[in-house]
C-alpha positions, 0 to 999 in steps of 0.5 A: 655483847656476849660478855654483858649477856653472861653478866646479866645471866649470872645475876639472874640465876644467882638471885633465884638460887637464893630464894630457894635455899633461904628456908631448907624446908625444901632444898633447891633443886638444880639438877640439875641434874643430866640429868643429867639433872645438875640437879633439883632436889628441893622445894622453893621455900619462903624462908619465914614459915610460908607453907610450913606445917602448923600442926606443931605451932603451939610448940614452935611458934615462940621459937626462933630458927638458929640454923638448918641443914638438909640433904637429899637424893633425886632419882632421874629417868631421863631420855637423851635426844639431839645429836652431834655434827662436825667438819674437819677443814683438813680433810674435808670430812663432815659427819652428822649423828642423830641420836635417835637414828643410831639407837642412843635415844634411850632412857637412862637412870641417874642419881643426884645428890643435894646438900644445903645449910642456912644460918640465920639469913645466910644460906648455901646450896651444893648439888652434884649429878652425872649421867651416861648414855651409850649405843652402837651404830654403823657410821655412814660418813667418816668421823674426824675429830682432832685429826683422828678419823673413824672410817664410814662403815665402821661398827661404832660404839658411842658414849655421851656423858655429862656431870653437873656441879653447882654451889649457889645462894638464894634471895627470896622475892616473895615470902608469903603463903606462896613463894617466888625466888631468884637464885645466883650461883656457879656451875661446873658442866663436865661434858664428854663424848666418845666414839670407838671403832676397831681399837680407835677412840676419838672424842673429847672431854671438857669442863666448863665453869659457868655462872648461872641464874634461875627463877623458882616459884612454889604454891603451898597447900599445908603439907602439899606443894607445887614447884616450878623451877627454871634457869640457865647458864652460859660459857664463852671461851677458848679451851684446847685451842677451840673457841667454845660457846656453851649454853645450858637450860633447865626446867622442872615442875614437881609436886611435893608432900611433907610426909614426916615432921617431928621435933627438929626433923622434916622429910619431904617427897617429890615427884616431877618432870625435868627438861634439860638442854645443852648446846655446845659449839666449837671451832678452830682454823675452819674446823668445827663441831656442835653437840645438842643434847636434850634430856627429859623425863621423870624424877623422884626426890626425897629430902631430910632437913634438921632445924635448930632453934634458939 
């Protein structure tokens, strides 16, 4: 059942990514970035001229697009909430760390990068982002992970980080004045947590390869556009002896403005708000731990595109 669910989610995500990258007038933003982001740097675009600036229509209306290439940067300012809990079957130790309670629920800046290319009807999008959150607290309980323990009452330095790297293609479902797209792709989620006290470090870092699916839509108003993107990814497998189940979800809403267009070059600025969720559960020989990360906050992205005409 989990396998079929993962396949279904993968198909849906890939279709969404395709619709967005078909026209690099807006790079597909997957964020997603943590925002963390993995990284949404784009505007969903219709691929055949919907929502484009018509001021140069006389010059380009008879020109056929041959290929496009675009690059963008997204600047995130996201807040981390959620927490980590776990149980060690050998010692019976249980811990529950709420990020808000231990001062790790702060806002943190991060940067995401997106690259995209299109040749005729074929398109490809790559995105990468990484974020890190730190904080210090006094442990209320023993914290035991993989047989290593930080005793209760210790002054603990905590660190949570996540990297998102994606490669995808998109399909346009609607290509009129307003756009709707479905994307499919492959995502690598690189997560890590570390707790340090009195010279002892405990925690882990894992890489989860995940198929993803997303749905996106855009409302076009000449040089202005309003974009919404939502998607998710799923992993179910064994890593380092632990059975993992990982869910990843993200949703963005943003407003964009095409502030520059001359010749083959176009530039767009976006202001938006992003939410990102990562739920990870792991178990082995009766021991388990669970991590729930929530990222939310504003972002700004700038992208530049070059279009080659025949």
